[in-house]
C-alpha angles and dihedrals in degrees: 000000000000093000142050113270132205119250094240099082096042093047094048089052090049091051092049093048095039103240133107133240113228117232108204120196108233130191111180146351094295096052092046090050092052095048097044098040091049093046090050092051089052094040092236129149110238141196120213107208124198125189123212093263092047091056090045089051100042102026123246092242092054092048092049093047093050091047091049090051089051092049090054091048101047130049097223132099108267121186128183115213135193104227124207098346116168102179113083095200092053090051091050092050092051092046087053088054093055112279109140100194135043140179114212107198110202093142090122090063128081117277093258094044090048089055092047093052095043093049090055092055093043093054092050096043096047091055087060095045091251128135130232133216122191135180131232115190123019131266118214125227132050128308111179106306093342113101122184118187117227091245090058096054116116131189121231114259109223097217091045088050091057092051092044093054094045095049099043102040092221121170097220137012128219108213131202107222102146108303124118137199118259125004122341124243090210140359110313115238117204121203099227094173089058090049091052091052092049092048091052093053103036125070100196129081114277124227130212114210123187093037094145112107092014113129112257095239091057092050091048091051091050089053091050088054095053112286108142102174127043120194119216124185118128093045088062101045099051099056091042092053094042092053093049091048090050090051092054091048090053094039107032091168093058118126106152114100089200086068107032094046093058098074089050091052092049092051092047092049091060089057093047091052091050095048093048089053092048090051091049091228096127112123091008098110 
């Protein structure tokens, strides 16, 4: 592709052809390498998602530069996405730097306030050719530094979703249909009837957050019913960390990151391969 793309075109293609594009949460050079190299091998479009604390840790300019280098190297669509940002000014500053996609999360606000905040970001982003995702309803669990108690979770209302999309002009909508961030305490139960209703009323691609730890068959069914983007975070971090810990146990004298990072990358790659296959995005680049 030779350059970073926005998520709009790749998600519209996914919706038309009934598959989903995986959005992998990345944190540094190594995690970007694993995601992009694996996606290129499988000829899959891919979204690199960075949370507020990831960009604070790694630096937005570094993330953008690494992603641009990857886009020049591999002939697949690569998008970089701001994930679960709540501050509009921060989003604007990162869009100015070169991000082409952003999620403004004002789902904790009232319906009207959510619309007001999202519209502000949409107007700014669209002037720069960037796309905007927003969320209606609230997912429980923990995403980065954002923690939502189970009692505060709220499912997306289909009719409200229609009005929300029409009034904000967003490019994609994250829906709350029973998933949660992080690991599940029990078996997740997805409200597929609700998802069908939303799909029938909303004309933008739908996004599934909290897809880590959700059984593959449930994710696949959600994609069949209209989900076009699947977010993956926790499922990547745990195997990466576990493999690095195991390496240090077996090699307590180790000190070279060029060696101890490799097992983590290998473990993470297995997950990326699996998620791409679940999303059905292989050979869709």
